[in-house]
C-alpha positions as CSV (number, residue, x, y, z in Angstrom):
1,M,62.1,-9.0,40.0
2,T,59.9,-11.9,41.0
3,H,57.4,-11.1,43.8
4,L,56.1,-13.8,46.1
5,I,52.4,-13.6,46.7
6,A,51.1,-15.2,49.9
7,T,47.4,-15.7,50.7
8,F,46.1,-16.7,54.1
9,Y,43.1,-16.8,56.4
10,K,42.0,-18.3,59.6
11,F,38.8,-18.2,61.6
12,V,39.9,-17.8,65.2
13,T,39.1,-15.4,68.0
14,I,41.5,-12.4,67.9
15,S,41.6,-9.9,70.8
16,E,43.4,-6.6,71.1
17,L,42.8,-5.9,67.4
18,E,44.4,-2.5,67.4
19,T,47.6,-3.8,68.9
20,V,47.8,-6.6,66.3
21,K,47.0,-4.2,63.5
22,S,49.8,-1.9,64.6
23,S,52.3,-4.7,64.8
24,I,51.4,-6.1,61.3
25,L,51.4,-2.6,59.7
26,T,54.9,-1.9,61.1
27,S,56.3,-5.3,59.9
28,C,54.9,-4.9,56.4
29,Q,56.1,-1.3,56.1
30,D,59.6,-2.2,57.3
31,K,59.8,-4.9,54.7
32,Q,58.1,-3.0,51.9
33,V,55.4,-5.6,51.6
34,K,52.1,-4.5,49.9
35,G,48.6,-6.0,49.8
36,T,45.5,-6.2,52.0
37,I,45.1,-7.7,55.4
38,I,41.7,-7.7,57.2
39,L,41.4,-8.3,60.9
40,A,38.2,-9.0,62.9
41,N,37.3,-10.7,66.1
42,E,36.5,-13.8,64.0
43,G,40.0,-14.0,62.5
44,I,42.3,-12.8,59.7
45,N,42.2,-12.7,55.9
46,G,45.0,-11.4,53.7
47,T,47.0,-11.4,50.5
48,I,50.4,-9.8,50.5
49,A,53.3,-9.5,48.0
50,G,57.0,-8.7,48.2
51,N,60.4,-10.4,48.1
52,R,60.5,-13.9,49.6
53,D,62.5,-13.0,52.7
54,A,60.2,-10.1,53.5
55,I,57.1,-12.2,53.1
56,F,58.3,-14.8,55.5
57,E,59.3,-12.2,58.0
58,V,55.8,-10.8,57.9
59,L,54.3,-14.3,58.2
60,N,56.6,-15.0,61.2
61,T,55.2,-11.8,62.8
62,L,51.7,-13.1,62.3
63,R,52.6,-16.5,63.7
64,S,54.1,-14.9,66.8
65,Y,50.6,-14.5,68.1
66,S,49.3,-17.7,69.7
67,A,46.0,-17.5,67.9
68,L,47.8,-17.5,64.6
69,A,50.7,-19.9,65.4
70,D,49.5,-22.5,62.9
71,L,48.4,-20.0,60.2
72,E,48.8,-21.7,56.8
73,H,49.5,-19.8,53.6
74,K,49.4,-20.4,49.8
75,E,52.1,-19.1,47.5
76,S,52.2,-17.9,43.9
77,S,54.4,-15.4,42.1
78,S,54.3,-12.5,39.7
79,E,57.0,-10.6,37.8
80,K,55.0,-7.4,38.5
81,M,54.0,-6.2,42.0
82,P,50.3,-7.0,42.0
83,F,49.4,-4.4,44.6
84,A,49.7,-0.6,44.5
85,K,49.8,-0.1,48.3
86,L,49.4,-1.7,51.7
87,K,46.1,-1.8,53.6
88,V,45.6,-3.3,57.1
89,K,42.0,-2.9,58.2
90,I,39.8,-3.9,61.1
91,K,36.3,-4.9,60.1
92,P,33.3,-6.6,61.7
93,E,33.9,-9.8,59.6
94,I,36.9,-11.0,57.6
95,V,34.5,-12.1,54.9
96,T,31.1,-10.4,55.0
97,L,28.1,-12.7,55.2
98,G,26.1,-10.4,57.3
99,I,25.2,-13.0,59.9
100,P,27.5,-12.5,62.9
101,E,26.4,-15.6,64.7
102,V,27.8,-17.8,62.0
103,N,31.2,-19.0,63.4
104,P,33.4,-21.4,61.5
105,A,35.7,-21.6,64.5
106,Q,32.9,-23.5,66.3
107,Q,31.2,-25.3,63.4
108,V,32.4,-26.1,59.9
109,G,31.8,-28.5,57.1
110,T,34.1,-31.3,56.0
111,Y,37.3,-30.2,54.3
112,V,38.1,-31.9,51.0
113,E,41.7,-31.9,49.8
114,P,42.2,-31.0,46.1
115,Q,43.2,-34.5,45.3
116,R,39.8,-35.8,46.4
117,W,37.7,-33.0,45.1
118,N,37.0,-34.6,41.6
119,Q,35.7,-37.7,43.3
120,V,33.3,-35.6,45.5
121,I,31.8,-33.4,42.8
122,S,31.4,-36.4,40.4
123,N,28.9,-38.0,42.8
124,P,25.5,-37.3,41.3
125,E,24.0,-37.1,44.8
126,V,26.1,-34.1,45.6
127,V,24.9,-30.5,44.8
128,V,28.0,-28.5,43.8
129,I,27.8,-24.7,44.4
130,D,30.2,-21.9,43.5
131,T,30.0,-19.5,46.4
132,R,31.7,-16.6,44.5
133,N,30.1,-13.6,42.9
134,D,28.6,-13.7,39.4
135,Y,31.4,-11.9,37.6
136,E,33.9,-14.3,39.0
137,V,31.9,-17.4,38.0
138,E,31.5,-16.0,34.5
139,I,35.2,-16.5,33.6
140,G,35.7,-19.9,35.0
141,S,34.2,-22.6,37.3
142,F,33.8,-26.4,37.7
143,K,31.4,-27.7,35.0
144,Q,29.0,-29.3,37.5
145,A,28.7,-26.2,39.7
146,K,25.6,-24.2,40.2
147,N,26.0,-20.4,39.9
148,P,24.0,-18.6,42.6
149,N,24.2,-15.4,40.6
150,T,25.0,-13.4,43.6
151,A,26.4,-9.8,43.4
152,S,28.1,-10.2,46.8
153,F,28.6,-12.9,49.5
154,R,25.9,-11.2,51.5
155,D,23.4,-12.5,49.0
156,F,24.3,-16.2,49.6
157,P,21.8,-16.8,52.5
158,Q,19.0,-15.6,50.3
159,Y,20.1,-18.0,47.6
160,V,20.1,-20.9,50.1
161,A,16.6,-20.0,51.3
162,Q,15.2,-19.9,47.8
163,N,17.0,-22.8,46.2
164,L,18.2,-25.4,48.7
165,D,16.4,-27.6,51.2
166,P,18.1,-29.9,53.8
167,Q,15.7,-32.7,52.9
168,E,15.9,-32.5,49.2
169,H,19.6,-31.6,49.0
170,P,21.3,-33.6,51.9
171,K,24.8,-33.5,50.3
172,V,26.3,-30.1,49.3
173,A,29.8,-29.3,48.2
174,M,31.0,-25.7,47.9
175,F,34.1,-23.9,46.7
176,C,35.6,-20.4,46.3
177,T,38.8,-18.7,45.4
178,G,41.0,-19.4,48.4
179,G,38.6,-21.3,50.7
180,I,37.4,-18.6,53.1
181,R,33.9,-18.0,51.6
182,C,33.0,-21.7,51.2
183,E,34.3,-22.4,54.7
184,K,32.0,-19.8,56.2
185,A,29.2,-20.9,53.9
186,S,29.6,-24.4,55.2
187,S,29.1,-23.2,58.7
188,Y,26.0,-21.4,57.7
189,L,24.5,-24.4,55.9
190,L,25.1,-26.6,59.0
191,S,23.3,-24.0,61.1
192,Q,20.4,-24.3,58.7
193,G,20.0,-28.0,59.2
194,F,22.1,-29.4,56.3
195,K,23.8,-32.6,57.4
196,E,26.6,-33.4,54.8
197,V,28.4,-30.2,53.8
198,Y,31.8,-30.3,52.1
199,H,34.1,-27.5,51.0
200,L,37.3,-27.4,48.9
201,Q,40.3,-26.9,51.3
202,G,42.5,-24.1,50.1
203,G,39.9,-23.2,47.4
204,I,40.4,-23.0,43.7
205,L,43.9,-21.6,44.0
206,K,45.2,-24.7,45.8
207,Y,43.3,-27.0,43.3
208,L,44.9,-25.2,40.4
209,A,48.4,-25.4,42.0
210,T,48.0,-29.1,43.0
211,V,45.9,-30.9,40.4
212,S,47.5,-31.5,36.9
213,P,45.9,-30.0,33.8
214,Q,45.2,-33.6,32.6
215,E,43.2,-34.5,35.7
216,S,41.7,-31.1,36.3
217,M,37.9,-30.6,36.1
218,W,38.2,-26.8,36.2
219,E,37.1,-24.9,33.1
220,G,38.3,-21.4,32.3
221,E,40.3,-19.0,34.6
222,C,40.1,-18.0,38.2
223,F,39.5,-14.4,39.1
224,V,41.9,-13.0,41.8
225,F,41.6,-9.7,43.7
226,D,44.9,-8.1,42.6
227,E,46.4,-6.7,39.4
228,R,46.9,-10.2,37.9
229,V,43.1,-10.3,37.5
230,A,43.0,-14.0,36.7
231,V,45.1,-17.2,36.9
232,K,44.9,-20.6,35.3
233,E,46.4,-24.1,35.9
234,G,49.7,-23.9,37.9
235,L,48.6,-20.4,39.0
236,E,50.1,-19.0,35.7
237,P,48.8,-15.6,34.7
238,G,45.5,-15.7,32.9
239,S,44.3,-13.7,29.8
240,H,41.7,-11.5,31.4
241,Q,42.2,-7.8,32.1
242,L,40.1,-5.4,34.3
243,C,37.8,-2.7,33.1
244,Y,38.8,0.4,35.0
245,A,35.3,1.8,34.7
246,C,33.2,-1.0,36.3
247,G,35.8,-3.5,37.6
248,H,34.5,-6.4,35.4
249,P,37.1,-8.9,34.1
250,L,37.5,-8.7,30.4
251,S,38.2,-11.5,28.0
252,E,40.0,-11.1,24.7
253,A,36.6,-11.1,23.0
254,D,35.4,-8.3,25.3
255,R,38.5,-6.2,24.4
256,N,37.9,-6.7,20.7
257,S,34.3,-5.5,21.0
258,P,33.3,-2.2,19.4
259,Q,31.8,-1.4,22.8
260,Y,35.2,-1.5,24.4
261,E,37.3,1.7,24.9
262,A,40.5,1.2,26.9
263,N,40.2,2.6,30.5
264,I,36.8,4.2,29.6
265,S,34.1,1.5,29.2
266,C,33.5,-2.1,28.2
267,P,30.6,-4.2,26.9
268,H,29.5,-4.7,30.5
269,C,29.1,-1.0,31.4
270,C,28.9,0.9,28.1
271,D,25.1,1.3,28.4
272,Q,25.6,3.1,31.7
273,L,28.2,5.5,30.3
274,T,26.9,9.1,30.5
275,P,28.9,12.0,28.9
276,E,29.8,13.2,32.4
277,K,31.1,9.8,33.5
278,K,33.1,9.4,30.2
279,A,34.7,12.8,30.9
280,R,35.7,11.6,34.4
281,Q,37.1,8.4,33.0
282,V,39.1,10.3,30.4
283,N,40.6,12.5,33.1
284,R,41.5,9.4,35.2
285,R,43.1,7.7,32.2
286,R,45.2,10.8,31.7
287,A,46.2,10.9,35.4
288,R,47.2,7.2,35.3
289,K,49.3,7.8,32.3
290,E,51.1,10.8,33.8
291,R,51.6,8.9,37.1
292,K,53.1,5.9,35.3
293,Q,55.4,8.3,33.4
294,R,56.6,9.9,36.6
295,Q,57.3,6.4,38.1
296,N,59.3,5.4,35.0
297,N,61.3,8.7,35.2
298,T,62.0,8.0,38.9
299,L,63.2,4.5,38.1
300,E,65.4,5.6,35.3
301,H,66.9,8.3,37.6
302,T,67.5,5.7,40.4
303,I,69.3,3.4,37.9
304,F,71.5,6.2,36.7
305,I,72.5,7.2,40.2
306,S,73.2,3.6,41.0
307,E,75.4,3.1,37.9
308,A,77.2,6.4,38.5
309,S,78.1,5.4,42.1
310,S,79.4,2.1,40.7
311,G,81.5,3.9,38.1
312,I,79.8,2.3,35.1
313,T,78.1,5.2,33.4
314,S,79.2,6.1,29.9
315,S,81.2,9.3,29.4
């Protein structure tokens, strides 16, 4: 079964958060939609997956609120359900910068469509910055981009304070996975006195879905926060897998390393693996294997019952 994946966000004031959360939760549960949706007074941020009709019914529920009537979404697909469960949460921010007064709904940089992005970042006067975390940048980015080497988005203001100056760097272009972090970062830079601030509309995902491989200036794969781990041009599944111990994306070279042990450790975390932690990881691996076996048994039983009710089981 092909699952439709919809990603969306919008910076807009949302009131009565508990009411909105309850409505969204009910809609998703009724349609067996899984994923994560974050709500805050500053807006909404989410990625959900399910069958096409179910996804559009949930999106219609979201758009029934006047603040979200023009909510845009991006689509991709996966043969495997990329989420294990549904989470709808209320948080202080839909993407955490740690500076509540930064409000993209009031002040934001210049949106750049994917078709124009190559032209913008090819300008030698423009400083190009990848606003994602270091482990994301490691597996793919635009060649010209500076890596802030941040462990979380909260670290971005410190990077700006130490490395950028409105007088020395008057033109800045930023990008991220789906557009939300670079949009908020653009608002922050404007509040710090930067005059020309650009950000990639729709983020890397829209760029990979829109720009042909022949014209693309992207190098590598794009990390995504679901079980696909990474995607490439055309939003096709990438080659990276996730380390269950530390959450770092693993390349084929990482998985071929003598420091890699499936579901236990990888080259990025093996030096932190104590005997106690290894024992816990072994137990978790066993539990995952048993859980998967139970799921397979349940699926086989469901298929058998379905075939029996249709009169097509063998005698």
